[in-house]
N, C-alpha and C positions, 0 to 999 in steps of 0.2 A: 199960230206959230207953224205947224207942219205944213200948211199950204202958202204962206206968205214968205217967212223969214228962211227957213231951210232952201228951198227954191234959190232964193236970191243969193244965198251963201253959197250955193254949189257953183253958180254961173261966176260968182266972182273969184272962188278958190280953183276951180277946175284946170284952167291953164297953168297957174304956177303948181299946182300938184303934180301935174305931168311933165312939165319942164324938169322939175326936181327928181322926179322918178327916173325920169331917161338919163339924168346926169348921175345920180347915185349908181346906176347900171354901170355907166361908163367909168366912172371915178373908182368902183368898187374892184374891177379888174385893174385898173392901172395900178391902185395900190397894192395889189397881190402879186404884181409883178416887181414893184419897186421893193417891196419887203422881202423878197425872195430872189436875190439877183442871181443866184446859183442857178436858179430854175431857168433862166432865160439866156445864160449865156452859152450853152452848148447850141440851141437853135441860132443865135446870132452868129457864132464862129462857124458854122456849118453854112449859113447862108452867105456870110462875107467869103467863104471858100468856093462854093458852087455858084454864087450869084443867083440865087435861086429864092425870089421873093415870094413863094406859095405861102409859109406860115403867115405873113401878115396879110398876104390877101384871103386867106382862109379866115382868120380872126377878123377880118372887116366883113366878111361875108357872114359870119355869124352874128355880128353885132346888128347888120342890114336885117336879117332873117328875125331876130329876136325884137328889134326896136321899131322896126316901119310899122306892122301891123299896130303896136299900141299907140304910136303916134298918129296914125290914120284914123282909129277908133275913137279916140280922143278928140281928135279935129271933128269926126261927124257929131260926136255927141256935144262939142261946144256949139255946132251950128244948130243942132235941134233944140238945144236949151235957150241959144240965145235968140232965136227968131221964131 
């Protein structure tokens, strides 16, 4: 079982697991902003008054830094296990 079934199961589950993990990270932050609208109103007002998109760009950069290595690592792992 350890040499046949588990490696096959990991190969089949890994892409969905990575996709769901990345999606959960993205949706968790979206839900936190949605549940606390007062937390996001002052930066939104400031951005609309100064036309400064840097908070949004900063958030996108943080997501890129956090999620890109995870996606790349899992992609390499998928290729290693698949071939």
